[in-house]
C-alpha positions in Angstrom: 10.6 8.6 4.1 6.9 8.3 5.1 5.5 4.8 5.5 2.0 3.6 4.5 -0.1 0.5 4.7 -1.6 -0.2 1.4 -4.7 -2.5 1.5 -5.6 -3.8 -1.9 -8.6 -5.8 -3.4 -8.5 -7.3 -6.8 -11.3 -6.2 -9.2 -13.7 -8.9 -10.5 -12.0 -8.7 -13.9 -8.6 -9.2 -12.4 -9.8 -12.2 -10.3 -11.0 -13.9 -13.4 -7.8 -13.1 -15.3 -5.7 -14.4 -12.4 -6.8 -18.0 -13.1 -5.3 -18.0 -16.5 -2.6 -15.4 -16.0 -1.3 -15.6 -12.4 1.7 -13.4 -13.4 -0.7 -10.4 -13.6 0.3 -10.0 -9.9 3.9 -9.5 -11.0 2.7 -6.8 -13.4 0.9 -5.0 -10.5 4.0 -5.3 -8.3 6.1 -3.8 -11.2 3.6 -0.9 -11.3 4.5 -0.2 -7.6 8.1 0.2 -8.7 7.2 2.4 -11.6 5.4 4.7 -9.1 8.7 5.2 -7.3 7.4 3.4 -4.2 9.6 1.1 -2.2 7.7 -1.9 -1.3 8.6 -3.5 2.0 6.7 -6.6 3.2 4.0 -7.8 0.9 1.3 -10.3 2.1 -1.5 -12.1 0.4 -4.4 -12.2 2.9 -7.8 -13.8 3.4 -10.7 -11.6 4.3 -11.9 -8.3 3.0 -8.5 -7.4 1.4 -6.5 -9.6 -0.9 -3.1 -8.0 -0.2 -1.4 -5.9 2.5 1.7 -4.0 1.6 3.9 -1.7 3.6 5.3 1.0 1.3 7.7 3.9 1.6 7.3 6.9 -0.7 9.3 10.1 -1.1 6.6 12.4 0.5 3.1 12.5 1.9 1.9 14.3 -1.2 3.3 11.6 -3.5 1.0 8.9 -2.1 -2.0 10.7 -3.5 -0.8 10.4 -7.1 0.4 6.9 -6.5 -2.9 5.8 -5.2 -4.7 7.3 -8.1 -2.3 5.7 -10.6 -2.8 2.2 -9.0 -6.6 2.5 -8.9 -6.6 3.6 -12.6 -5.1 0.3 -13.5 -8.5 -1.3 -13.3 -7.0 -4.4 -11.6 -6.9 -3.3 -8.0 -8.7 -1.0 -5.6 -6.6 0.4 -2.8 -7.0 2.0 0.7 -4.0 3.8 2.0 -3.2 4.5 5.6 -0.3 6.4 7.0 1.9 4.3 9.3 4.4 5.2 12.0 6.8 2.8 13.5 5.8 1.9 17.1 9.0 3.4 18.6 8.3 6.8 16.9 4.6 6.6 18.0 5.6 6.1 21.6 8.1 9.0 21.4 5.3 11.3 20.2 3.0 10.2 23.0 5.7 10.9 25.5 6.3 14.4 24.1 2.6 15.1 24.3 2.4 13.8 27.9 5.3 16.2 28.9 3.4 19.2 27.5 0.5 18.6 29.9 
């Protein structure tokens, strides 16, 4: 299944709510599961993004709907980037080099 890096930032409203209801993060994680997305490593981060997730979805097209659904929650804003394991990346580079 295709892998993606999901960078998330909490909305202002969610940040305020987080103080009194920290379990709101559990609700967001449950939404990932509802979207039929396998969540691999999850990290809380400092800097421009609050969270970094590695996710696996059934197809490249599915990530479009999932991203729209997550952003529609009003609690997070996401940026999604396709990800390829390094071993596969190197394999593709070697294939291209052989074609030259």
